[in-house]
ROLO-440953 format. One record per residue (C-alpha): x, y, z; residue in one letter. Coordinates in nm, 3 decimals. Example, Ala and Ser with C-alpha at 12.3 -4.5 7.8 and 13.67 -1.06 7.14 Angstrom:
2
gukol px 1.230 | py -0.450 | pz 0.780 | residu a
gukol px 1.367 | py -0.106 | pz 0.714 | residu s
END
This chain:
128
gukol px -7.892 | py 9.485 | pz -3.694 | residu x
gukol px -7.899 | py 9.267 | pz -4.036 | residu x
gukol px -7.668 | py 9.258 | pz -4.332 | residu x
gukol px -7.801 | py 9.189 | pz -4.683 | residu x
gukol px -7.484 | py 8.998 | pz -4.856 | residu x
gukol px -7.468 | py 8.939 | pz -5.215 | residu x
gukol px -7.266 | py 8.643 | pz -5.305 | residu x
gukol px -7.181 | py 8.423 | pz -5.607 | residu x
gukol px -7.433 | py 8.183 | pz -5.480 | residu x
gukol px -7.706 | py 8.426 | pz -5.438 | residu x
gukol px -7.832 | py 8.689 | pz -5.194 | residu x
gukol px -7.837 | py 8.601 | pz -4.810 | residu x
gukol px -7.978 | py 8.807 | pz -4.499 | residu x
gukol px -7.755 | py 8.770 | pz -4.187 | residu x
gukol px -7.850 | py 8.869 | pz -3.838 | residu x
gukol px -7.546 | py 9.012 | pz -3.705 | residu x
gukol px -7.644 | py 8.951 | pz -3.339 | residu x
gukol px -7.747 | py 8.581 | pz -3.369 | residu x
gukol px -7.544 | py 8.490 | pz -3.693 | residu x
gukol px -7.858 | py 8.337 | pz -3.841 | residu x
gukol px -7.845 | py 8.318 | pz -4.218 | residu x
gukol px -8.149 | py 8.298 | pz -4.450 | residu x
gukol px -8.189 | py 8.296 | pz -4.817 | residu x
gukol px -8.329 | py 8.659 | pz -4.935 | residu x
gukol px -8.487 | py 8.794 | pz -5.270 | residu x
gukol px -8.449 | py 9.128 | pz -5.129 | residu x
gukol px -8.268 | py 9.351 | pz -5.373 | residu x
gukol px -7.951 | py 9.513 | pz -5.240 | residu x
gukol px -7.974 | py 9.868 | pz -5.184 | residu x
gukol px -7.728 | py 10.112 | pz -5.402 | residu x
gukol px -7.625 | py 10.386 | pz -5.184 | residu x
gukol px -7.339 | py 10.461 | pz -5.432 | residu x
gukol px -6.981 | py 10.473 | pz -5.321 | residu x
gukol px -6.818 | py 10.809 | pz -5.260 | residu x
gukol px -6.563 | py 10.938 | pz -5.495 | residu x
gukol px -6.228 | py 10.899 | pz -5.321 | residu x
gukol px -5.872 | py 11.022 | pz -5.419 | residu x
gukol px -5.700 | py 10.726 | pz -5.270 | residu x
gukol px -5.488 | py 10.475 | pz -5.462 | residu x
gukol px -5.599 | py 10.100 | pz -5.441 | residu x
gukol px -5.966 | py 10.152 | pz -5.312 | residu x
gukol px -6.183 | py 9.860 | pz -5.360 | residu x
gukol px -6.486 | py 9.964 | pz -5.186 | residu x
gukol px -6.617 | py 10.235 | pz -4.965 | residu x
gukol px -6.916 | py 10.360 | pz -4.766 | residu x
gukol px -6.971 | py 10.701 | pz -4.601 | residu x
gukol px -7.239 | py 10.846 | pz -4.360 | residu x
gukol px -7.192 | py 11.221 | pz -4.291 | residu x
gukol px -6.813 | py 11.298 | pz -4.242 | residu x
gukol px -6.740 | py 10.934 | pz -4.162 | residu x
gukol px -6.588 | py 10.735 | pz -4.454 | residu x
gukol px -6.469 | py 10.359 | pz -4.441 | residu x
gukol px -6.254 | py 10.266 | pz -4.736 | residu x
gukol px -6.152 | py 9.910 | pz -4.823 | residu x
gukol px -5.791 | py 9.925 | pz -4.963 | residu x
gukol px -5.560 | py 9.688 | pz -5.127 | residu x
gukol px -5.317 | py 9.721 | pz -4.866 | residu x
gukol px -5.222 | py 9.574 | pz -4.526 | residu x
gukol px -5.414 | py 9.657 | pz -4.309 | residu x
gukol px -5.715 | py 9.645 | pz -4.522 | residu x
gukol px -5.916 | py 9.962 | pz -4.403 | residu x
gukol px -5.872 | py 10.321 | pz -4.375 | residu x
gukol px -6.122 | py 10.539 | pz -4.185 | residu x
gukol px -6.186 | py 10.931 | pz -4.208 | residu x
gukol px -6.374 | py 11.123 | pz -3.956 | residu x
gukol px -6.349 | py 11.459 | pz -4.138 | residu x
gukol px -6.483 | py 11.367 | pz -4.492 | residu x
gukol px -6.171 | py 11.233 | pz -4.633 | residu x
gukol px -5.931 | py 11.515 | pz -4.508 | residu x
gukol px -5.722 | py 11.284 | pz -4.291 | residu x
gukol px -5.703 | py 10.890 | pz -4.273 | residu x
gukol px -5.622 | py 10.641 | pz -4.032 | residu x
gukol px -5.557 | py 10.285 | pz -4.073 | residu x
gukol px -5.784 | py 10.009 | pz -3.945 | residu x
gukol px -5.848 | py 9.647 | pz -3.940 | residu x
gukol px -5.504 | py 9.502 | pz -3.833 | residu x
gukol px -5.527 | py 9.127 | pz -3.856 | residu x
gukol px -5.836 | py 9.138 | pz -4.096 | residu x
gukol px -5.813 | py 8.949 | pz -4.433 | residu x
gukol px -5.828 | py 9.131 | pz -4.763 | residu x
gukol px -6.151 | py 9.292 | pz -4.800 | residu x
gukol px -6.446 | py 9.287 | pz -5.063 | residu x
gukol px -6.692 | py 9.534 | pz -4.952 | residu x
gukol px -6.810 | py 9.765 | pz -4.644 | residu x
gukol px -7.115 | py 9.914 | pz -4.533 | residu x
gukol px -7.209 | py 10.158 | pz -4.242 | residu x
gukol px -7.517 | py 10.176 | pz -4.049 | residu x
gukol px -7.773 | py 10.445 | pz -4.170 | residu x
gukol px -7.811 | py 10.565 | pz -3.818 | residu x
gukol px -7.479 | py 10.490 | pz -3.648 | residu x
gukol px -7.132 | py 10.605 | pz -3.815 | residu x
gukol px -6.951 | py 10.373 | pz -3.564 | residu x
gukol px -7.139 | py 10.078 | pz -3.664 | residu x
gukol px -6.991 | py 9.892 | pz -3.983 | residu x
gukol px -6.988 | py 9.562 | pz -4.148 | residu x
gukol px -6.661 | py 9.441 | pz -4.342 | residu x
gukol px -6.689 | py 9.157 | pz -4.592 | residu x
gukol px -6.401 | py 8.944 | pz -4.664 | residu x
gukol px -6.404 | py 8.677 | pz -4.936 | residu x
gukol px -6.663 | py 8.450 | pz -4.742 | residu x
gukol px -6.651 | py 8.607 | pz -4.369 | residu x
gukol px -6.825 | py 8.905 | pz -4.223 | residu x
gukol px -6.669 | py 9.133 | pz -3.952 | residu x
gukol px -6.855 | py 9.368 | pz -3.739 | residu x
gukol px -6.739 | py 9.707 | pz -3.550 | residu x
gukol px -6.955 | py 9.895 | pz -3.317 | residu x
gukol px -6.659 | py 10.140 | pz -3.232 | residu x
gukol px -6.592 | py 10.327 | pz -3.552 | residu x
gukol px -6.334 | py 10.050 | pz -3.663 | residu x
gukol px -6.102 | py 10.025 | pz -3.333 | residu x
gukol px -6.216 | py 9.668 | pz -3.277 | residu x
gukol px -6.348 | py 9.399 | pz -3.527 | residu x
gukol px -6.530 | py 9.089 | pz -3.445 | residu x
gukol px -6.569 | py 8.797 | pz -3.685 | residu x
gukol px -6.904 | py 8.622 | pz -3.737 | residu x
gukol px -6.841 | py 8.256 | pz -3.719 | residu x
gukol px -7.067 | py 8.170 | pz -4.033 | residu x
gukol px -6.899 | py 8.146 | pz -4.355 | residu x
gukol px -7.069 | py 8.234 | pz -4.675 | residu x
gukol px -7.018 | py 8.170 | pz -5.057 | residu x
gukol px -6.783 | py 8.446 | pz -5.204 | residu x
gukol px -6.901 | py 8.785 | pz -5.119 | residu x
gukol px -6.939 | py 9.048 | pz -5.374 | residu x
gukol px -7.145 | py 9.319 | pz -5.203 | residu x
gukol px -7.277 | py 9.397 | pz -4.857 | residu x
gukol px -7.529 | py 9.644 | pz -4.725 | residu x
gukol px -7.676 | py 9.702 | pz -4.375 | residu x
gukol px -8.051 | py 9.700 | pz -4.335 | residu x
END
């Protein structure tokens, strides 16, 4: 699984397994953020009834498994977020972008793993 990360210094492709970073001229896909009636939403991504929302609170994420009817907090210990993306084929796999670092979950946001690579200031992220 790879992430396409838009930063203030350009776009990079990050292999989430090997953490290899390469410059990219690939255009960032724009799936469009879901409309959410949540205060302080910074970014959101949805796949089917699964919705991840980056919020300006602690912890910095909320997750819904029922299309936004109910929410649970996620990401305790994560820094404030900038962006989120969900894998097209797996609603449990997501990447969360903080200011200059990526965090990956493969279990729907229960546990998050930080990648060691640091990037310039991140503005958007997508899984490709």
